[in-house]
Each structure stands twice: as structure tokens, then as C-alpha cells.
C-alpha positions as CSV (number, residue, x, y, z in Angstrom):
1,X,114.1,75.8,94.7
2,X,115.4,78.7,96.8
3,X,118.9,80.1,96.1
4,X,121.5,80.0,98.9
5,X,121.0,82.9,101.3
6,X,117.3,83.4,100.9
7,X,115.2,84.1,103.9
8,X,112.5,81.9,105.5
9,X,109.6,83.5,103.7
10,X,111.2,83.1,100.3
11,X,112.1,79.5,101.2
12,X,108.6,78.7,102.2
13,X,107.2,80.3,99.0
14,X,109.7,78.3,96.9
15,X,108.6,75.1,98.6
16,X,104.9,75.8,98.2
17,X,105.3,76.3,94.4
18,X,107.5,73.3,93.9
19,X,106.4,71.0,91.0
20,X,104.0,68.3,92.1
21,X,103.2,70.1,95.4
22,X,99.8,68.9,96.8
23,X,97.8,71.2,99.1
24,X,97.6,70.0,102.7
25,X,94.3,69.0,104.1
26,X,94.6,70.3,107.6
27,X,96.1,73.6,109.0
28,X,98.7,71.6,111.0
29,X,100.2,70.3,107.7
30,X,101.2,73.7,106.4
31,X,104.5,74.2,104.7
32,X,106.2,76.4,107.2
33,X,106.0,76.2,111.0
34,X,106.0,80.0,111.7
35,X,103.6,82.7,110.8
36,X,104.9,86.0,109.4
37,X,103.0,89.3,109.1
38,X,103.3,90.3,105.5
39,X,102.2,93.7,104.1
40,X,101.0,93.2,100.5
41,X,100.6,96.3,98.2
42,X,99.1,95.5,94.9
43,X,96.1,95.7,92.6
44,X,92.7,94.3,93.5
45,X,91.1,92.6,90.5
46,X,87.4,91.8,90.7
47,X,87.4,89.1,88.0
48,X,90.5,87.0,87.7
49,X,93.0,85.7,90.2
50,X,95.9,88.1,89.9
51,X,97.2,90.9,92.1
52,X,96.0,90.6,95.7
53,X,93.6,87.8,94.6
54,X,96.6,85.6,94.0
55,X,99.1,86.9,96.6
56,X,96.8,86.8,99.6
57,X,95.6,83.1,99.3
58,X,99.1,81.9,98.5
59,X,100.7,83.5,101.6
60,X,97.7,82.5,103.8
61,X,98.1,78.9,102.6
62,X,101.7,79.1,103.9
63,X,100.4,80.2,107.2
64,X,101.2,83.9,107.0
65,X,99.0,86.7,108.1
66,X,98.6,89.1,105.1
67,X,97.7,92.8,105.4
68,X,96.4,93.5,101.9
69,X,96.4,97.1,100.8
70,X,95.0,97.7,97.3
71,X,96.6,100.4,95.2
72,X,94.6,99.9,92.0
73,X,91.1,98.5,91.4
74,X,90.6,96.6,88.1
75,X,87.3,95.1,86.8
76,X,89.1,92.2,85.1
77,X,92.6,90.9,84.6
78,X,94.1,91.9,81.2
79,X,92.7,89.8,78.4
80,X,89.6,88.7,80.3
81,X,87.3,91.7,79.9
82,X,86.9,95.5,79.5
83,X,90.0,97.3,80.9
84,X,88.4,99.4,83.6
85,X,91.0,100.7,85.9
86,X,90.7,103.0,89.0
87,X,93.9,104.1,90.7
88,X,93.4,104.7,94.4
89,X,94.7,108.1,95.3
90,X,98.1,107.8,96.9
91,X,97.0,110.0,99.9
92,X,94.3,107.4,100.7
93,X,96.8,104.5,100.5
94,X,99.2,106.5,102.6
95,X,96.4,107.1,105.2
96,X,95.9,103.3,105.5
97,X,99.6,102.7,106.0
98,X,99.8,105.6,108.5
99,X,96.9,104.1,110.4
100,X,98.8,100.7,110.7
101,X,101.9,102.5,111.8
102,X,100.1,104.5,114.5
103,X,98.3,101.4,115.7
104,X,101.7,100.2,116.8
105,X,101.6,97.0,114.7
106,X,104.2,98.2,112.2
107,X,107.1,96.5,114.0
108,X,105.3,93.1,113.7
109,X,105.9,93.1,109.9
110,X,108.3,90.5,108.7
111,X,108.0,91.3,104.9
112,X,106.5,93.7,102.4
113,X,105.6,92.8,98.9
114,X,104.9,95.4,96.3
115,X,103.8,94.1,92.9
116,X,104.4,96.4,90.0
117,X,101.3,97.7,88.3
118,X,101.6,97.6,84.5
119,X,99.7,100.3,82.5
């Protein structure tokens, strides 16, 4: 489980991934009673549940609103198919983040997750 001193988001993630955890059937049975706004920066993989394809559903399952920003587009996860990789230009990713900030919603963020992109 969660180490002492972890925040509510980490605690809810630890609880959701506990061994033997069964998915709830109704939204009111979610693991954590609050909804956090989470900015997720990671890869988008077309075929295979990694990167944003794994992060977004897991956080949504916990009841959080996820703002997913892809940084890399991959055709398949490693080991599943041809390694086609397209890195999104940093200026484009920055433009998306700037738009969120200028919309005035930046202060609503409770957490940011940035998954490392292996090459």
C-alpha cells in the first residue's frame, strides 16, 4: 500500500491497484470520494495499452478528470509491432499547455504526471 506521508491521489492509486481488487459496478462505488484534475503528459500508443492508453482509464476509474496531452505517437507498444515513432514537436505540446493556462483552468490542477519516454 501507500507509504506514510503520501497524498490522496497516490493513496487512491495504491488502493485501486491492491491485489484482488475488483472493479466497481456503479460510479458511486468508486475508490476515492473526490475528483482531482490531473494533467497527464505521455505517449499515445495506437495498438497496446501503455502510455496514455493505460494512464487515462486508470485515473478515470478512480473518479479523476484527466487532461491527456500526448508527447509521442507510437503505432504499437514495444514488442508488439513495427516501431514507428513520431515525436510531437515541443512547440506544439507547449501551445496546448499554454492554451490550458490561458483558459484559466491551470489552477484547478491537483496533479501532473509525466511518464518517461524510452527511446
